[in-house]
C-alpha positions as CSV (number, residue, x, y, z in Angstrom):
1,X,0.0,0.0,0.2
2,X,1.6,3.4,-1.0
3,X,1.9,6.1,1.6
4,X,-0.4,9.2,1.3
5,X,1.3,12.2,0.6
6,X,0.1,13.4,4.3
7,X,0.6,17.2,3.1
8,X,-0.6,19.4,5.7
9,X,-2.4,23.0,5.2
10,X,-3.9,25.1,8.3
11,X,-7.3,27.4,8.2
12,X,-7.5,29.9,11.2
13,X,-10.4,32.7,11.6
14,X,-9.7,35.6,13.7
15,X,-12.3,38.1,15.7
16,X,-11.1,41.9,14.9
17,X,-11.1,44.0,17.8
18,X,-11.6,47.9,18.2
19,X,-8.6,48.6,20.3
20,X,-10.1,51.5,22.0
21,X,-13.4,49.9,23.1
22,X,-12.2,46.2,23.1
23,X,-15.7,45.5,21.3
24,X,-16.2,43.7,18.3
25,X,-15.3,45.8,14.9
26,X,-18.7,45.1,13.6
27,X,-18.1,47.4,10.6
28,X,-14.5,47.5,9.7
29,X,-12.9,49.8,7.5
30,X,-13.6,48.8,3.7
31,X,-10.0,49.4,2.7
32,X,-8.2,46.6,5.5
33,X,-9.7,43.6,3.4
34,X,-8.1,45.1,0.4
35,X,-4.9,45.6,2.0
36,X,-4.9,42.0,3.6
37,X,-5.3,41.0,-0.1
38,X,-2.6,42.9,-1.3
39,X,-0.1,41.9,1.3
40,X,-1.3,38.1,1.1
41,X,-3.3,37.2,-1.6
42,X,-5.7,34.2,-1.6
43,X,-4.0,33.0,1.7
44,X,-6.6,35.6,3.3
45,X,-10.4,35.7,2.9
46,X,-13.8,37.2,4.5
47,X,-15.8,35.0,6.6
48,X,-19.3,35.1,7.3
49,X,-19.5,38.1,9.6
50,X,-17.6,41.5,8.9
51,X,-15.6,41.4,12.1
52,X,-14.1,38.1,11.5
53,X,-11.0,37.3,8.9
54,X,-9.6,33.9,7.8
55,X,-6.1,33.0,6.8
56,X,-4.8,29.5,5.6
57,X,-1.4,28.3,4.9
58,X,0.0,27.0,1.8
59,X,0.1,23.1,1.0
60,X,3.5,22.4,3.3
61,X,5.2,19.3,3.7
62,X,6.4,19.8,7.4
63,X,5.4,21.5,10.5
64,X,8.3,24.0,10.6
65,X,7.0,25.2,6.9
66,X,3.4,25.5,8.0
67,X,4.6,27.3,11.5
68,X,6.8,29.8,9.5
69,X,3.7,30.2,6.9
70,X,0.9,30.9,9.8
71,X,3.3,33.2,11.9
72,X,3.6,35.1,8.8
73,X,-0.2,35.3,8.5
74,X,-0.8,36.1,11.8
75,X,1.7,38.9,11.9
76,X,0.9,40.4,8.8
77,X,-3.3,40.3,9.7
78,X,-2.0,42.0,12.9
79,X,-0.1,44.8,11.3
80,X,-2.9,45.6,8.7
81,X,-5.5,46.1,11.2
82,X,-3.2,47.8,13.8
83,X,-3.1,50.7,10.9
84,X,-6.6,51.0,11.3
85,X,-7.0,51.0,15.3
86,X,-7.8,47.5,15.5
87,X,-6.5,44.0,16.1
88,X,-7.0,40.5,15.4
89,X,-7.8,37.8,18.3
90,X,-7.3,34.1,18.1
91,X,-10.0,33.1,20.3
92,X,-13.4,31.1,19.4
93,X,-15.3,33.7,21.1
94,X,-15.0,37.4,22.3
95,X,-15.6,37.9,25.8
96,X,-18.6,40.4,25.9
97,X,-19.6,41.2,22.3
98,X,-23.4,41.0,21.5
99,X,-23.8,38.6,18.4
100,X,-26.9,40.8,17.4
101,X,-25.0,43.8,16.9
102,X,-22.9,42.0,14.2
103,X,-23.1,42.1,10.6
104,X,-23.1,39.6,8.0
105,X,-20.2,40.4,5.1
106,X,-21.9,41.5,2.0
107,X,-21.7,38.8,-0.3
108,X,-23.9,36.3,-2.3
109,X,-22.7,33.1,-0.3
110,X,-22.9,34.7,2.7
111,X,-26.5,36.2,2.3
112,X,-27.6,32.9,1.3
113,X,-26.5,31.0,4.5
114,X,-27.7,34.1,6.3
115,X,-31.5,33.5,5.0
116,X,-31.2,29.7,5.3
117,X,-29.9,29.8,9.2
118,X,-32.0,32.8,10.2
119,X,-31.0,33.4,13.8
120,X,-29.0,30.2,14.4
121,X,-26.9,31.9,11.8
122,X,-26.6,35.4,13.1
123,X,-25.4,34.0,16.3
124,X,-22.4,32.8,14.6
125,X,-19.9,35.1,16.3
126,X,-17.2,32.2,16.9
127,X,-14.0,31.4,15.2
128,X,-12.8,27.9,14.7
129,X,-9.1,26.3,13.2
130,X,-9.2,23.8,10.5
131,X,-6.3,21.3,9.7
132,X,-6.0,19.6,6.4
133,X,-4.2,16.5,5.7
134,X,-3.3,15.3,2.4
135,X,-4.7,11.9,1.5
136,X,-5.5,11.4,-2.7
137,X,-6.8,7.9,-1.9
138,X,-10.6,8.5,-1.8
139,X,-11.7,4.9,0.1
140,X,-8.8,5.8,2.3
141,X,-10.0,9.2,3.1
142,X,-13.6,7.9,4.0
143,X,-11.9,4.6,6.1
144,X,-9.4,7.1,8.4
145,X,-12.3,9.7,8.4
146,X,-14.4,6.6,10.5
147,X,-11.4,5.9,12.6
148,X,-10.5,9.2,13.7
149,X,-13.7,10.4,15.0
150,X,-13.0,8.6,18.0
151,X,-9.8,11.1,18.7
152,X,-11.6,14.3,18.1
153,X,-12.6,15.0,21.4
154,X,-9.1,14.5,22.6
155,X,-8.1,17.4,20.1
156,X,-10.8,19.7,21.3
157,X,-9.9,19.5,24.6
158,X,-6.5,20.9,24.0
159,X,-8.2,23.8,22.0
160,X,-10.5,25.3,24.1
161,X,-10.5,29.0,23.9
162,X,-14.1,30.2,24.4
163,X,-15.5,30.1,28.0
164,X,-17.2,33.4,27.8
165,X,-20.1,34.6,25.9
166,X,-21.8,38.2,25.8
167,X,-20.0,38.9,29.0
168,X,-20.9,35.8,31.0
169,X,-18.3,33.0,32.1
170,X,-20.6,29.9,30.3
171,X,-18.6,27.2,32.9
172,X,-17.6,25.5,29.5
173,X,-14.1,25.6,28.2
174,X,-15.6,25.7,24.6
175,X,-18.8,27.2,24.4
176,X,-18.6,27.5,20.4
177,X,-19.1,24.0,20.2
178,X,-22.4,24.7,21.8
179,X,-23.3,27.8,19.6
180,X,-22.3,26.0,16.2
181,X,-24.2,22.8,17.3
182,X,-27.3,24.8,16.3
183,X,-26.2,24.8,12.8
184,X,-27.6,21.4,10.8
185,X,-25.0,19.0,9.6
186,X,-22.8,19.6,12.5
187,X,-21.1,17.4,15.0
188,X,-19.5,14.4,14.5
189,X,-19.4,12.5,11.0
190,X,-21.4,9.4,9.7
191,X,-20.1,6.4,9.2
192,X,-19.8,5.3,5.6
193,X,-18.6,2.0,4.3
194,X,-16.9,3.5,1.0
195,X,-16.5,6.6,-1.0
196,X,-19.3,5.6,-2.9
197,X,-21.8,5.5,-0.3
198,X,-20.6,8.9,0.9
199,X,-21.3,10.2,-2.5
200,X,-24.7,8.9,-2.9
201,X,-25.5,10.4,0.3
202,X,-24.3,13.9,-1.0
203,X,-26.1,13.2,-4.1
204,X,-29.5,12.7,-2.4
205,X,-28.9,16.0,-0.3
206,X,-28.0,18.2,-3.7
207,X,-30.9,16.3,-5.9
208,X,-33.3,17.5,-3.2
209,X,-32.0,21.0,-2.9
210,X,-31.3,20.7,0.8
211,X,-27.5,21.7,0.2
212,X,-25.7,23.0,-2.9
213,X,-22.9,20.7,-2.5
214,X,-20.9,18.9,0.1
215,X,-19.0,22.4,1.8
216,X,-22.3,22.7,3.6
217,X,-21.4,19.7,5.5
218,X,-20.2,21.1,8.4
219,X,-18.9,18.2,10.7
220,X,-16.1,17.8,13.0
221,X,-14.4,16.0,10.4
222,X,-15.0,15.3,6.7
223,X,-13.4,15.2,3.2
224,X,-12.7,18.4,1.7
225,X,-14.8,19.3,-1.0
226,X,-12.3,21.6,-2.4
227,X,-8.9,19.7,-1.7
228,X,-7.9,15.7,-1.6
229,X,-7.9,16.1,2.0
230,X,-9.5,15.1,5.2
231,X,-10.2,18.4,7.4
232,X,-10.6,18.5,11.0
233,X,-12.5,21.0,11.8
234,X,-13.8,20.4,15.8
235,X,-11.2,23.0,17.5
236,X,-11.5,26.3,18.3
237,X,-8.9,28.3,16.9
238,X,-5.8,28.7,19.2
239,X,-4.7,31.8,21.0
240,X,-1.2,30.7,21.1
241,X,0.3,29.6,17.6
242,X,2.3,27.1,19.1
243,X,-0.9,25.5,20.1
244,X,-2.4,25.5,17.0
245,X,1.2,23.6,15.6
246,X,1.0,21.0,18.5
247,X,-2.6,20.1,18.0
248,X,-2.0,20.2,13.9
249,X,0.9,17.7,14.2
250,X,-1.2,15.4,16.4
251,X,-3.9,15.2,14.1
252,X,-1.5,14.6,11.3
253,X,0.2,11.9,13.2
254,X,-2.6,10.1,14.0
255,X,-4.0,9.6,10.6
256,X,-0.7,8.2,9.7
257,X,-0.8,6.0,12.6
258,X,-4.2,4.6,11.9
259,X,-3.1,4.2,8.0
260,X,-0.2,1.8,9.4
261,X,-2.7,0.2,11.2
262,X,-5.0,-0.6,7.7
263,X,-1.3,-1.2,5.9
264,X,-1.1,-4.2,8.6
265,X,-4.7,-5.3,8.1
266,X,-5.7,-4.1,11.7
267,X,-7.7,-0.7,12.6
268,X,-9.0,1.1,15.4
269,X,-11.8,-0.3,17.3
270,X,-14.9,1.8,15.9
271,X,-17.3,2.7,18.4
272,X,-21.1,4.0,18.6
273,X,-21.3,7.9,17.7
274,X,-23.2,7.9,21.1
275,X,-20.4,6.9,22.9
276,X,-17.6,9.4,21.5
277,X,-20.4,12.1,21.9
278,X,-20.3,11.8,25.7
279,X,-16.2,12.3,25.0
280,X,-17.3,15.0,22.9
281,X,-19.2,16.6,25.4
282,X,-17.0,16.5,28.5
283,X,-14.2,17.8,26.4
284,X,-16.6,20.8,25.6
285,X,-17.4,21.0,29.2
286,X,-14.3,20.4,31.2
287,X,-11.4,20.6,28.5
288,X,-8.6,18.6,30.1
289,X,-9.3,19.0,33.6
290,X,-11.8,16.1,34.1
291,X,-10.8,13.1,32.0
292,X,-12.4,11.8,29.0
293,X,-14.0,7.9,28.9
294,X,-11.6,5.2,28.2
295,X,-14.3,3.1,25.9
296,X,-12.0,0.0,26.2
297,X,-11.7,0.2,29.7
298,X,-15.2,1.6,30.4
299,X,-14.1,4.2,32.7
300,X,-12.9,7.8,32.8
301,X,-9.3,8.5,32.6
302,X,-7.4,11.7,33.2
303,X,-6.5,13.7,30.3
304,X,-2.9,13.2,31.1
305,X,-2.8,9.5,30.9
306,X,-4.8,9.7,27.6
307,X,-2.8,12.1,26.1
308,X,0.8,9.8,27.5
309,X,-0.9,7.0,25.8
310,X,-1.8,9.1,22.3
311,X,1.7,10.3,22.0
312,X,2.9,6.4,22.3
313,X,0.3,5.5,19.6
314,X,2.0,8.2,17.2
315,X,5.9,8.5,18.2
316,X,6.8,6.6,15.2
317,X,4.7,8.7,12.9
318,X,6.2,11.7,14.8
319,X,9.9,10.7,14.2
320,X,8.5,10.1,10.3
321,X,7.5,13.7,10.1
322,X,10.3,15.0,12.4
323,X,7.5,16.9,14.5
324,X,8.6,14.9,17.9
325,X,9.1,18.5,19.7
326,X,5.5,19.9,18.4
327,X,3.4,17.3,20.1
328,X,5.7,16.9,22.7
329,X,4.3,20.6,23.2
330,X,0.7,19.2,23.9
331,X,2.1,18.5,27.7
332,X,3.1,21.8,27.8
333,X,-0.8,23.0,26.9
334,X,-1.4,20.8,30.0
335,X,1.2,22.7,32.3
336,X,0.1,26.2,31.5
337,X,-3.7,25.4,30.5
338,X,-5.2,26.2,27.3
339,X,-6.4,30.0,26.3
340,X,-9.7,29.4,28.2
341,X,-8.1,28.4,31.5
342,X,-5.8,31.8,31.0
343,X,-8.8,33.6,30.0
344,X,-10.6,32.8,33.1
345,X,-7.1,33.4,35.2
346,X,-6.9,37.2,33.9
347,X,-10.7,37.7,34.6
348,X,-10.8,36.3,37.9
349,X,-7.5,37.8,39.0
350,X,-8.8,41.4,37.7
351,X,-12.0,40.8,40.2
352,X,-9.9,39.9,43.1
353,X,-8.5,43.0,42.9
354,X,-11.5,44.9,42.8
355,X,-11.9,45.7,39.5
356,X,-15.6,46.0,38.2
357,X,-16.6,42.9,35.6
358,X,-17.0,45.2,32.3
359,X,-13.1,46.2,33.1
360,X,-12.3,42.7,33.8
361,X,-13.7,41.7,30.5
362,X,-11.4,44.4,29.0
363,X,-8.3,42.6,30.4
364,X,-9.1,39.6,28.9
365,X,-9.5,41.2,25.3
366,X,-5.9,43.1,25.8
367,X,-4.4,39.5,26.8
368,X,-6.0,37.6,23.8
369,X,-4.6,40.5,21.6
370,X,-0.6,40.3,23.2
371,X,-1.1,36.5,22.8
372,X,-2.2,36.2,19.2
373,X,1.1,37.7,18.5
374,X,3.2,36.2,20.6
375,X,6.5,34.7,19.6
376,X,5.9,35.6,15.8
């Protein structure tokens, strides 16, 4: 069995905030996107809402290449936004913004989405991170999608960056997932026996006029409708660039580990969607704090233990890709906490100092602005 290319590409979505008010820039200057396009060409694009911007790396063969490209993209967006008194924040939700004050981007695609989704679409003031891994063989793409779904909650737990919504601590590490769940065709993917079966389902939806094409499947992982890749979509956007790279490296290595099993006529055990959904909820609610279920053992296991097991599973693959340091950095996320943990820490420290609630949330925004460009 020939080995897939396993090329990698990373897409990130950012909120644009007003540096003076710390609120979302609901109507950023019209020239901002033009300036970003001039500097980054097709690697930058508008998103559903005007206060959002999306970047995407080139097709990369190494994590070092992906990190360098993503650092350049973040730095460029920050520099251009700064000229307009704005700043990008790599956080899945804004700490206090009102979703009903935001405006959709003036484009036919987004107008159609807004019309179809109504209020659940207007609430989409959220930003995520998507990782594409190159797998040319369509049958293999479907098989690996079925198997890698088991590990998606583990990746979500490492990425959480959305504890606040409209000025309230939600009690969740990833409130973004709750918002996104309101859309149709989201969550864990369906399981398919073959690429042909997957295509038959897509044709049924398109023939009925329910969707235009497979880009309207917003699953946690999906075969990309634009590229010969498997696209992981479950994660919050990470505030720290190093966290993004570590999670992307883990996803890539997990896919190669599953490919090695297939090459040896083995496979990862497939568990019912309802079981994996339990871990998805636990990752959304607790992040890395309260453990996930090991379904082989039938018990909740501390996240640190599960992460160690994953790192052992993919050690060979990390050596193959030259990213041992990047996947090991996932332990650093546990040690210092995810963005959600650090946002709560900044907020609670401000309250403990006697700072009022809104200025305390302003401190969280300032923290996010600084950390988004840290180490670039």
